[in-house]
C-alpha positions as CSV (number, residue, x, y, z in Angstrom):
1,M,313.3,11.1,66.0
2,P,316.5,13.0,66.6
3,A,319.7,11.0,66.5
4,A,321.0,9.9,70.0
5,A,324.3,11.3,71.1
6,P,327.1,8.8,70.7
7,V,329.2,7.8,73.7
8,V,332.5,9.5,72.9
9,G,335.8,8.5,74.4
10,R,339.2,7.4,73.6
11,D,337.8,4.6,71.4
12,F,337.3,7.4,68.9
13,F,340.9,6.7,67.6
14,D,340.1,3.0,67.0
15,R,336.9,3.9,65.2
16,A,338.7,6.5,63.1
17,R,341.5,4.1,62.2
18,A,339.0,1.5,61.2
19,T,336.9,3.9,59.1
20,L,339.3,6.4,57.5
21,S,342.1,6.1,55.0
22,L,345.2,8.1,54.0
23,D,344.5,7.5,50.3
24,V,344.3,10.9,48.6
25,P,341.0,11.2,46.8
26,P,341.4,12.0,43.1
27,A,338.8,14.7,43.4
28,L,341.3,16.9,45.2
29,H,342.8,17.8,41.9
30,D,340.3,16.5,39.3
31,L,337.5,19.0,39.1
32,T,335.2,16.7,37.1
33,I,334.7,14.4,40.0
34,T,331.6,15.4,42.0
35,D,330.8,12.4,44.2
36,V,331.9,12.1,47.9
37,I,332.3,15.8,48.1
38,R,330.9,18.1,50.8
39,G,330.7,21.9,50.7
40,D,329.3,25.2,51.8
41,L,326.1,24.5,49.9
42,D,325.8,20.7,50.4
43,L,322.5,21.3,52.3
44,D,321.2,22.7,49.0
45,P,323.4,21.6,46.1
46,V,321.3,23.3,43.5
47,M,322.5,26.7,44.9
48,W,326.1,26.1,43.7
49,E,325.1,26.9,40.1
50,K,323.1,30.0,41.2
51,A,326.1,31.2,43.3
52,G,328.4,31.0,40.3
53,V,331.3,29.7,42.6
54,Q,334.1,27.3,41.6
55,A,336.3,25.7,44.1
56,T,339.6,25.0,42.4
57,R,342.5,25.5,44.9
58,P,343.7,22.4,46.8
59,A,344.0,22.9,50.5
60,A,344.3,20.8,53.7
61,V,343.4,21.3,57.3
62,L,344.3,19.5,60.5
63,V,341.4,18.1,62.4
64,G,343.5,17.5,65.5
65,V,341.9,15.3,68.2
66,V,343.9,15.7,71.4
67,D,344.3,12.4,73.2
68,H,343.1,13.4,76.7
69,P,341.1,10.9,78.7
70,E,338.1,12.8,77.3
71,P,339.4,13.8,73.8
72,S,339.1,17.4,72.5
73,V,339.4,19.1,69.1
74,L,342.1,21.8,68.6
75,L,340.7,24.9,66.9
76,T,341.9,28.4,66.1
77,M,340.5,31.9,65.9
78,R,341.7,33.6,62.7
79,T,342.7,37.2,62.6
80,S,340.3,39.8,61.2
81,D,342.5,40.9,58.3
82,L,343.1,37.6,56.5
83,P,341.9,37.4,52.8
84,S,339.6,34.5,53.5
85,H,337.5,33.3,56.5
86,A,338.8,36.3,58.5
87,G,337.8,36.3,62.2
88,Q,336.3,32.9,62.0
89,I,337.0,29.7,64.1
90,A,338.9,27.3,61.9
91,F,341.2,24.3,61.9
92,P,344.9,24.9,61.4
93,G,345.6,24.7,57.7
94,G,345.6,26.4,54.4
95,K,346.4,26.0,50.7
96,M,348.7,23.3,49.5
97,D,352.1,24.5,48.3
98,P,353.9,22.8,45.3
99,T,356.6,21.6,47.8
100,D,354.1,19.8,50.0
101,A,354.5,16.0,49.5
102,S,350.9,15.3,50.4
103,P,347.8,16.9,52.0
104,V,349.1,15.5,55.4
105,A,352.4,17.4,54.8
106,A,350.5,20.6,54.0
107,A,348.3,20.3,57.1
108,V,351.2,19.6,59.4
109,R,353.2,22.4,57.9
110,E,350.4,24.9,58.4
111,A,349.8,23.8,61.9
112,D,353.4,24.5,62.7
113,E,353.3,27.9,61.0
114,E,350.1,29.0,62.5
115,I,350.3,27.7,66.1
116,G,353.7,26.1,66.5
117,L,352.3,22.5,66.9
118,D,355.2,20.1,66.8
119,A,354.9,17.6,64.0
120,A,356.3,14.9,66.3
121,L,353.0,15.2,68.3
122,I,350.8,14.6,65.3
123,E,349.7,11.1,64.2
124,P,347.7,11.3,61.0
125,I,344.9,8.8,60.8
126,G,342.9,9.5,57.6
127,Y,341.0,11.9,55.4
128,L,337.4,13.0,55.6
129,D,335.4,13.9,52.5
130,L,336.7,16.7,50.3
131,Y,335.0,20.0,51.3
132,L,334.4,22.8,48.7
133,T,334.2,26.4,49.9
134,F,332.8,29.7,48.6
135,S,336.3,31.2,48.9
136,G,337.4,28.8,46.1
137,F,339.2,26.1,48.1
138,R,339.0,22.3,47.8
139,I,339.8,21.4,51.4
140,L,340.9,17.9,52.4
141,P,340.5,17.5,56.2
142,V,343.2,15.4,57.9
143,V,342.0,13.6,61.0
144,A,344.9,13.1,63.4
145,R,345.7,12.1,67.0
146,V,347.5,14.8,68.9
147,T,349.7,14.1,71.9
148,P,348.5,16.3,74.8
149,N,350.5,18.7,77.0
150,F,351.9,20.6,74.1
151,E,353.2,24.2,74.1
152,L,351.9,26.3,71.2
153,R,353.5,29.4,69.6
154,I,350.8,31.5,68.1
155,N,351.6,33.3,64.9
156,A,349.8,36.6,65.6
157,S,349.7,37.5,61.9
158,E,347.3,34.6,61.2
159,V,345.8,33.5,64.5
160,V,344.4,35.3,67.5
161,D,343.9,32.3,69.7
162,A,344.0,28.5,69.8
163,F,341.7,26.5,72.1
164,E,340.1,23.1,72.6
165,V,336.5,22.0,72.5
166,P,335.4,18.6,73.9
167,L,335.0,16.0,71.2
168,S,331.8,14.8,72.9
169,F,330.2,18.2,72.5
170,L,331.1,18.4,68.8
171,M,329.9,14.8,68.1
172,S,326.5,15.3,69.7
173,P,323.9,15.9,67.0
174,E,321.8,18.0,69.3
175,N,324.6,20.5,69.2
176,H,324.5,20.7,65.4
177,R,322.3,23.7,64.6
178,R,321.3,24.8,61.1
179,D,321.5,28.5,60.6
180,S,321.3,30.7,57.5
181,R,322.3,34.1,56.2
182,D,322.4,36.0,52.9
183,W,325.5,35.8,50.7
184,K,325.5,37.9,47.5
185,G,321.7,37.6,47.3
186,I,321.7,33.9,48.0
187,R,320.1,32.4,51.1
188,R,322.9,30.2,52.4
189,E,322.2,27.5,55.0
190,Y,325.0,26.0,57.0
191,Y,325.8,24.0,60.2
192,A,326.7,25.9,63.4
193,M,327.8,24.5,66.7
194,P,328.0,27.4,69.2
195,F,330.1,26.5,72.2
196,G,329.9,29.1,75.0
197,D,330.9,32.4,73.3
198,R,332.6,30.5,70.5
199,Y,330.5,30.5,67.3
200,I,331.7,27.5,65.3
201,W,330.0,27.6,61.9
202,G,330.4,27.3,58.1
203,V,333.3,25.3,56.8
204,T,334.5,24.3,60.3
205,A,331.1,23.1,61.5
206,G,330.5,21.4,58.1
207,I,333.7,19.4,58.5
208,L,332.9,18.5,62.1
209,R,329.5,17.3,60.9
210,N,331.2,15.1,58.3
211,L,333.5,13.7,61.1
212,Y,330.4,12.8,63.1
213,E,328.8,11.1,60.1
214,K,331.9,9.1,59.3
215,I,332.7,7.9,62.8
216,Y,329.4,7.8,64.7
217,R,326.5,7.5,62.2
């Protein structure tokens, strides 16, 4: 039987605080740790070896849940000329710099650089599972409460658009589709969560699926 859609509301924040932690997982930097890790091929882990891919670069993204009466998730559309994940829907974020005090600091800095989201409006709650990508990143997603009614400043060199999607839609398992495509001769399967004309897939959909599993399943 398919999983029933959870009732999603502002209790999300209480659930997240009770479930998640801001303890940085050692696997962010220790490549020998393989448990509690998600990734582009976690639906078929054997394919990692066939793909010949190593994810070694620490990164952080902001899974910003906007505190409306009906919460939403803040997402971006990346420009088409970026070196990785070009033209895709993504969370604000990127690689960690040596000057970043923590993954939270990196995610907040990137959110300011990409879309001008004021750090004072961001309340970090906790980390999801580490997520490994074909582009070589070890992404630590930072779940955070975002105060609404913000004004964004889009950095046109990195982001085409920023928009919100209802959390209830993203946390409903019937909206979690499994699609596939070829990548360098490998049949890659991944989550996709199409929302109107927005095709949310790959890393972003995989992280959202992890959020659903952590908070509602």
